[in-house]
N, C-alpha and C positions, 0 to 999 in steps of 0.2 A: 307115689314115689317120684314119678317122672315130673309131676307138677311141682313137687318140692324142689327138684333140681333146676327146673326151668325158672322158678322164682329166685333161687339162689344166683343163677347166672344173670338174671335181669338186675337183681340188687347189686351184683358185682360190677356189671357194666355201668349201671346208673351211678354207683359210688365212684367208679373210675372217671366217668364224665364230669361228675361234680368236682372231683379232686383236680382234674386237668383244667376245667373251667375256672375253678377257684385259684389255682396256681397261676393261670394266664392272667386272670383279673388282678391278682396281687402284683404280678410282674408289671402289667401295664400301669397300675396305680403307682408303684414305686418308680417306674420309668418316667411317668409324667411329672413326678416331683423334681426330677433333675433334667428333664428334656422338654423341648417344645418342637413340634414337627408339623410339616405341611407337605402336601403333594402339589400345591399350586405354585410351581416354580419352573423357570425355564433358563436354559443356557443363553448368555448374552456375549456378543463380541462386537468390536468396533467395525462398523460398515462404512468404508470410505467411498462416498459417491463419486462417480466419474462424470464431471460436468464440463463441457467445452466453454472456453472463454471467448471464442470468436465464432462467427458464423461461416458456413461454407459447405461444400460437398465432400463427403468422405471419399478419399482416394484409395485407401487400403486399410484393412483390419488385420492386425497381427496376432490376435488371440482368439481362442475358441471357448465355448461354454466350459466352465469349471477348470480352466487352465490355472496352473500355479505360475506366479510372476514374481520377479525381484524388483526392488526399488530401482527406478531409472529405466526399466524396460519400456519399449514403445508399444502402446496399446493400439493406436490407430492414427492416421494422418488425415489432415484436411487440405484440400486444394489451396496452394499458397501463391498462385500466380498474381492475384489481385494484391496480396500483401507485399510481394516483391516489388510491384510497380509503385506502391505507396512508399516503400523504403527508398527507391530511386528518386521519387519526387521530393522526398524529405531531404535527401542528400543534395539535390539541385537547389532547393530553397536555402539550405545552409550555405552552399557555395556562393549564392547570390548575396546573402546577408553579409558574408565575410568580405566579398568584393566591395559592397557598399560601405562597409566600415573602413576598409583600406583607403577607398577614395576620400572618405570624410577626413581621415587622419592626414592624407596628403593635402587636402584643402586647408586644414588647420596650419600645417607647416608653411604653405604658401602665404596664407593670410598673416601669420606671425612675421614672416620675412618682410612682407609689405609694410607691416606696422613698424618694424625696425628701420627700414629705409625711409619711411615717411617721418619718423621721429628724428632720424639723422638729418633729413632735409630741413625740418623745422629748426633744429638747433643750428645748422649751418646758416640758414636764412637769418636767424637771430643775430649771429655774429656779424654777418655782412651788413645788416641793418645798422648795427652800432657803428661800424666803420663808415657807412654812408652818412650817418648823422654827423660824425666828426668832420667828414669832408664838406658836408653842407654847411656846417657851422663856420668852418674856415673860409669857404667860398663866400658866405654871406658877409663875414667880417671884411674880407678883401674887397667885396663889391662896395661896401659902405665907405671904406677908405678911398677907393678909386672914384667913387661918386663925389666925395668932398674935394678931392684933388682936381677932378674934372670941372667942378664949379669954379675953382680958383684958377682954372686954365693952367694947372701944373702938369697935366698929362694930356696926351692926345685922345681924340674920340675913339680911336681904334683900341687903345688900352682899356678904356672904359667899357667898350662893347665886349672885349675879351673877358673881363671880370664878370660882366653880366651873364655872358654865355656859360661861364664856369659855374655860376650860382644856379642857373636854370638846369644845367646838366646834372648837378648834384641833387637837386630836388627831384628830377625825373628818375634818377637812379634809386633814390630812397623809396619813391612810390612803387617802382617796379619790384624792389626787394620786399616791400611790405605785402604786395599782392602775391608774390611767390610764397611768402610765409603763410598767408591765409590758405593758399591752395594746398600747401604741404600739410597744414593742420587738418584741412578737410579730408585729404587723402588718408591721413592717419586715423581719423574718426571712421571713415568708410572701411579701412582695413581692420580696425578693431571690431566694428559691427560684423564684418564677414567672419572674423575669428570666432565671435560668439555664436553666430549661426552655424558655422562648421562644427563647433564644439557640441552644440545641441544635436546636430545631425549625427555626429559620432556617437552620442549617448543613445539616440534612437536606434542607430545601426547596431550598437552593442546589445541593446535589448532584443532586437530582431534576431541576432545570432543566438542568444539564449533560448528564445522561443523556437527557432528552427532546430536547435539541438534537442530540445524537449520533444518536439514533434518527431524527430528522427529516432530518438530512443523509444518513443511510444510505438512507432511503426516497426522497429526491430523487435520489440516485445510482442506485438501482435503476430509478427511473423513466427516467432518462437512458439507461440500458442497453437500453431497449426500442427505441431507434433505433440500429441497427448501421451504423457508417460505415466507410469505407475509411481505414486508417491510413497508407497510402502510395500513391504513383502506381504504376499497373501495369495488368496485364491479368488478368481473372478467369478461372478455369478453368470446368469444367462446373458449372452451378448445379443442385444436387440438392435444392432445396426448392421447395415450392409453398404458396400461400396456404391457410390452414387447417391446415397441418402443425404438430404440437406439437413444440417444441424443449426440450431439457434443457440446463442449464448445463454447459459443458465439452465439448459435442458438436461435433466437427469437421465443418464443413459443406462448405466449398470453400476455394480458395486464391486469393490475389492474387500474381501473379508480378511481381517487381520487374525491369522490363526495362532499367533504367538502369545496372545493375551485373551483370557476368558474370565467371566465372572457369572454369578447366578443372581437373578432377581426373584426373590421369594415373596409371595403375597400372604402375609400372616394376618389372621383375624385380630381385630383390635383387642380382644380379650386375652390374647396370647402374649402381648407385648410388655406385661407388667414387670417381668423379671429379665427381659432381654436387654442387653447393653452392647455397645461397640466393643469389639475385641474378643467376644466369646467364640469358642471353637465350634465348628460345624462339621458334621459328617454328611457327605453328598453321595447319593446313589442315582446314577443316570439310567433311565429306562432302557436306553440302547445298549448299555454295558453293565448288566446287573451283577456281574462277578467282580466289578471293580468299585472300591470305595474311594472317593476323593475327599481330601481334607480342605476345609475352608475356614474363613474368619469373617465375622460380621464387620463390615466396613462403615456403613452409614444407613440411616433411616430416611425415607422420603419425607419431605416437609408437609405432604398432604396425602390423603387417601387416593387410591387410583381413580375413584369416581369423580374426584374434583378436577382431574386432568382430562376428562372426557369432553367431547364436543358439546354435549348438552348435560352439564352437571345437574344433579338433583337439587330441587329447590323445595325444602320442607315447609316453606311458608305458604305454599299453595296446595290446594287439593287435600285429600285425606292422608294424614301421616301414618306410615307403617314403619315401625322400627326394624331395621335390618342391620345385621352385624357387618361392619365395613372391614375392608382389608387394606393394609398398608404395605407398600413395596419396601422390601429390605434388600440392600445390596450386600452380597456375600462374595468376597474375593476367594479365588482358588489359590491355596498356598503354593509357594515356589518349590517345596520339597515333593510335590507330586510328580509323576512321570510326565516329562515334557511331551513326549511322543503321544501319550494318551490324551493330553490336553488338546493337541492338534486335531485329534479325531473328533472332538466335540464340535457340534454344529449349533449355531444360534437357533433358538426355538425348541430344542430338545427338552423333554419333560424331565424333571428332577424331583426326587424325594429328599427333603431337607430335614435334618435332625440337629437341633441346636442344643449344646451342652450348657444349660444355665447354671449348673453347679459343678 
């Protein structure tokens, strides 16, 4: 009798287990027809690297490990004494270039004035020469008449000599005026050449001003880089710098994590991708917060499997080939209708269970 009851209990328990197992199997099968899931997924956020643009010694650090910062907050400062000196040097170079330009412009004005004066002298000399030619022509005619009269003994020798002297004087005056015209023309050419030289010097001085202005702006920009500020709102990572530490440009120091935006990178097997498309809804369960379900949407698929982006990607053309199922990273955005405060609690690298609704 007892054995019969024991057998009945065993059969009941066994039947119950079969029923529960079958029900669970049917549920999982039906679930698999409308869902694809993976636990190979992590939370991702934008990590803004803090990288100095200038070298120097750290003077003060304003943040501590894991501090929250706002955009524009000062993170740390670099000794700016050398950069202040460079700014002053650039200002002095700019002032010198501007002074050189002003002097060149003044030289141009003086040279142009000399050209005008020389041109006026040339024109004046030309008019005087014409008058002198008329006088010489008249004196020559008078001399010829007086010479004929002197031969006929119609005039005295004194009158003849006076006519001859007038002719010689007119010739001398014409020659002097012609020499003066040549000198004025030469001075005009010299003044014109000086104008051209001064103009070129002014162009060079103008270029030097632009160069000095660029150097000054660069010096001011480098000076501003000695104060390193937060580019975004977020939370800083571990601070690995101390006052007195020497920094090099391009040296990655720490990060600011943007807590306002998060997404999930899920690595699905290639055999799971057949029915997955962009825009499908996703249920996300973060291991750290098992009581909260987050809603998401498939945003994009990676252009290659994760193995292809590794430092040493597999080369199936060498060695013995063993087929292994590859995984493809899939980006899943966290929908905006989730609790914003809970999204801020998520940390990059947290494990996530992903359930994609393919139907």
